[in-house]
Structures are given as C-alpha cells and as structure tokens.
N, C-alpha and C positions, 0 to 999 in steps of 0.2 A: 729467488733459487736458490735449494740447499746447497750447498758446498759439495756434500757427498754424491748428489745426483748429477752434477757436473763432473767430477773426479770420475766417477763411474761410466758415463758417456765416453769420456777419453781415453778410458783404460782398456778399449777394444783398437786392436791396431786396425782393422778395416773402418771402422768409423774414424780412425785418426787419416786414414787415406781418402776417406769421402770429405773430410774436412779441406786436406790439401788440393783436392780437385776441385772445391767451392772457391778456394783463395783466388781463382781466377775469374771468378764472377758466376751469374746466374746459369743455372744448367737444367735443363728438363730431366724429369725422373728415368725417360727412357734414354737417354743420351748418357745419363750417370752411369745406369745400370749396365750399358755396353761397356763403357771405360772403365768400370769395376770387374766386368766381366762377371756378375753377378745373375741371377735370375730376379725378375722385378719382385716376388716374394721374399728373397734373401734381403734385398735391399731397403724394403719396406720396413721389415724388421729393424735394420740399424737406423732409418731416416726417424722412425717412432720413438728411438731412444734420442736421439739428438734433439728431437723436436720437443720432447720433454723434458731435457735439460736446458732448451729455450736457446740451443747454441746455433739452430738453423731455424728458418720458417721458410713457410711454400706459400705462393702465390697460383692463383689457377688462371688460365686464360684460354677460352673457349675448350677443348677437350686435353688440354697439357697443364701439368702441374710444373711448376718450375722451384729450384731451391736455390736459397742463398744463405749466406752465414751472416748470424748476428754475434760476433764478439764481444758486445757489450758487457754480457753475461761474466764474461773472464776475469773483468774488474773485482769481481767479489772473491775469485782465486787469487787476485793480486792482492788484494786487501789482506785476506787470509794467511798466506803466505809471508806479508809484512809483517803483520801482528807477531808469527810465529818467531821471526827474526828477531824482533823487537828485544 
C-alpha cells in the first residue's frame, strides 16, 4: 500500500473517528452509522477510503457487514517516518 493513500485516508477527522470506534472491536455497518451519526451513504464513502488504504477490512455474516481494524498497514508509515528521522 502506498504511504500517500494511507496518509490521505488518515487525514480526514471523520475517518479517524471511525478508527477510534473500531479500536473497541468489530462493529456492524448499521451500528457504526448510528454511533457516527451519519447516513449509511456518507459512512460508506469513508469506509471505502479506509478499505482502499487497507486500514480496515469487512466480513459478511448473513445480511450484515462487520468492520474491523487492520493496523498492520501502519507499519509502512512507521518505517517511512523512521527513515525520515535517520
């Protein structure tokens, strides 16, 4: 994943708020929309950006979609920052 895509995904305060909520664990898209106070369409836009940056992933169970964090992609950012500091 490109560092620029990850940073772009993290640059939005709503997406950072989604990440904060997902730190607590897996959550359905409906529950996430309620907690965020967003319409499902608005939430979908932000989730798409986070998925593209590989910061989150989704699993489907019956009629529900659940989202979880995958912060391993942040290792790339840490390496990039450490390289800048060197």
